[in-house]
C-alpha positions as CSV (number, residue, x, y, z in Angstrom):
1,M,-1.2,-4.6,-14.8
2,V,-4.8,-5.2,-13.9
3,N,-7.1,-6.3,-16.7
4,I,-10.0,-4.0,-16.0
5,D,-12.4,-5.8,-18.4
6,V,-11.9,-9.1,-16.6
7,I,-12.5,-7.4,-13.2
8,A,-15.6,-5.6,-14.5
9,S,-17.1,-8.8,-15.6
10,M,-16.5,-10.4,-12.2
11,S,-19.8,-8.9,-10.9
12,D,-21.6,-10.5,-13.8
13,C,-20.8,-14.1,-12.7
14,S,-23.9,-16.0,-11.7
15,D,-22.3,-18.5,-9.3
16,T,-24.6,-18.2,-6.3
17,K,-22.4,-20.5,-4.1
18,T,-19.5,-18.1,-3.9
19,P,-20.2,-14.6,-2.4
20,Q,-19.9,-12.0,-5.1
21,P,-18.9,-8.4,-4.7
22,S,-21.6,-5.8,-5.2
23,P,-21.4,-3.5,-8.3
24,A,-20.3,-0.7,-5.9
25,V,-17.5,-2.8,-4.5
26,T,-16.4,-3.8,-8.0
27,R,-16.4,-0.1,-9.1
28,A,-14.4,0.8,-6.0
29,W,-11.8,-1.9,-6.8
30,I,-11.5,-0.8,-10.4
31,G,-11.2,2.8,-9.3
32,L,-8.5,2.0,-6.8
33,M,-6.5,0.0,-9.3
34,R,-6.8,2.7,-12.0
35,T,-6.0,5.5,-9.7
36,Q,-2.9,3.7,-8.3
37,Q,-1.6,3.1,-11.8
38,I,-2.2,6.6,-13.0
39,V,-0.8,8.4,-9.9
40,L,2.2,6.1,-9.6
41,A,3.1,6.5,-13.3
42,A,2.8,10.3,-13.0
43,I,5.1,10.4,-10.0
44,E,7.6,8.0,-11.7
45,Q,7.5,10.3,-14.7
46,D,8.2,13.4,-12.5
47,L,11.2,11.6,-11.0
48,K,12.5,10.6,-14.4
49,A,12.0,14.2,-15.8
50,A,14.1,15.4,-12.8
51,G,16.9,13.0,-13.8
52,L,16.3,10.9,-10.7
53,P,16.1,7.1,-10.2
54,P,12.8,5.3,-9.9
55,L,10.6,5.4,-6.8
56,G,11.8,2.0,-5.6
57,W,15.2,3.5,-5.0
58,Y,13.6,6.2,-2.7
59,D,11.8,3.5,-0.7
60,V,15.0,1.6,0.0
61,L,17.0,4.7,0.8
62,L,14.2,6.0,3.1
63,E,14.1,2.8,5.1
64,L,17.9,2.8,5.4
65,V,17.9,6.4,6.6
66,R,15.2,5.5,9.2
67,A,17.1,2.4,10.4
68,T,19.4,2.3,13.4
69,G,22.9,2.8,12.1
70,G,21.6,3.3,8.5
71,R,21.7,-0.5,7.9
72,L,19.2,-3.3,7.4
73,R,19.3,-6.9,6.3
74,P,17.8,-7.4,2.8
75,Y,14.8,-9.3,4.3
76,E,14.1,-6.3,6.5
77,I,14.1,-4.0,3.5
78,E,11.7,-6.4,1.8
79,E,9.4,-6.4,4.8
80,R,9.3,-2.6,5.0
81,T,8.8,-2.0,1.2
82,L,6.6,-3.4,-1.5
83,L,9.6,-4.9,-3.3
84,A,9.7,-8.6,-4.0
85,Q,12.9,-10.4,-3.0
86,H,14.1,-11.1,-6.6
87,N,13.5,-7.4,-7.6
88,L,15.1,-6.2,-4.4
89,S,18.3,-8.1,-5.0
90,R,18.7,-6.6,-8.5
91,L,17.8,-3.2,-7.2
92,L,20.4,-3.4,-4.5
93,D,23.0,-4.4,-7.1
94,R,22.2,-1.3,-9.1
95,M,22.2,0.9,-6.0
96,E,25.6,-0.5,-4.9
97,K,27.1,0.1,-8.4
98,A,25.8,3.7,-8.2
99,G,27.6,4.1,-4.9
100,L,24.5,4.7,-2.8
101,V,24.7,1.6,-0.6
102,R,27.3,-1.0,0.3
103,R,27.0,-4.5,1.6
104,E,28.7,-5.7,4.7
105,V,29.1,-9.2,6.0
106,F,26.8,-9.9,9.0
107,S,29.4,-10.8,11.6
108,E,27.1,-13.0,13.7
109,D,26.7,-15.8,11.1
110,G,29.2,-14.8,8.3
111,R,26.6,-15.7,5.6
112,G,24.1,-12.8,5.7
113,R,24.8,-9.3,4.7
114,W,23.9,-5.8,5.9
115,V,22.8,-3.2,3.4
116,V,24.3,0.1,4.6
117,I,23.5,3.5,3.2
118,R,26.4,5.6,2.1
119,E,26.6,9.4,2.3
120,A,25.8,9.6,-1.4
121,G,22.7,7.5,-0.7
122,S,21.5,9.9,1.9
123,A,22.1,12.8,-0.4
124,M,20.2,11.1,-3.2
125,R,17.3,10.4,-0.9
126,D,17.2,14.1,0.0
127,R,17.3,15.1,-3.7
128,M,14.6,12.6,-4.6
129,W,12.4,13.8,-1.8
130,T,12.4,17.3,-3.2
131,A,11.0,16.0,-6.5
132,Y,8.8,13.4,-4.9
133,A,7.2,15.9,-2.4
134,S,6.4,18.2,-5.3
135,A,4.9,15.3,-7.3
136,L,2.8,14.2,-4.3
137,Q,1.5,17.7,-3.9
138,R,0.7,18.1,-7.6
139,H,-1.0,14.7,-8.0
140,L,-2.7,14.3,-4.6
141,G,-2.5,17.5,-2.5
142,D,-3.8,19.8,-5.3
143,K,-6.8,17.5,-5.7
144,L,-7.7,16.6,-2.0
145,D,-7.9,18.9,1.0
146,D,-6.5,17.6,4.3
147,V,-10.0,16.4,5.5
148,Q,-10.4,14.4,2.3
149,A,-6.9,13.0,2.5
150,D,-7.6,11.9,6.1
151,Q,-10.8,10.2,5.0
152,L,-9.0,8.4,2.2
153,T,-6.3,7.3,4.6
154,E,-9.0,5.9,7.0
155,L,-10.7,4.0,4.1
156,L,-7.4,2.6,2.9
157,A,-6.6,1.5,6.4
158,L,-9.8,-0.5,6.4
159,L,-8.6,-2.4,3.3
160,S,-5.2,-3.1,4.6
161,R,-6.3,-4.7,7.9
162,K,-6.0,-8.4,8.0
163,S,-9.3,-10.3,8.0
């Protein structure tokens, strides 16, 4: 969680040797962090209310559905999602226990493993998308028209480019 009070006081620092963000940039950062937390929590709550697993499960299942043969190595899932390796490992354990994925030995080196989506995993992704799509519309689509959504996408792309 982001400590907004600490961030807000960042623009009050008087160290002239280090470039400081303008008040507008600081406000943008605070708004971005607050909005991300609020919207993500609302979507997670919608999934929970529908009796579905957390959003991280959807992210993994979606990447597996998109992958050739419905399988990826764990590091590939990590690269394609926002999940840290230690969180991903535990998540895959839970998803395997739920019968949504299975692990197979990577035949080329015998040490690594594939994560393979099962039929139940594909069906769960479809069920989750129904609730997720509705939540996205309610929490974003009902508040932004397509032009605004495209503008937001462009602004966020500026932030995600490597310097």
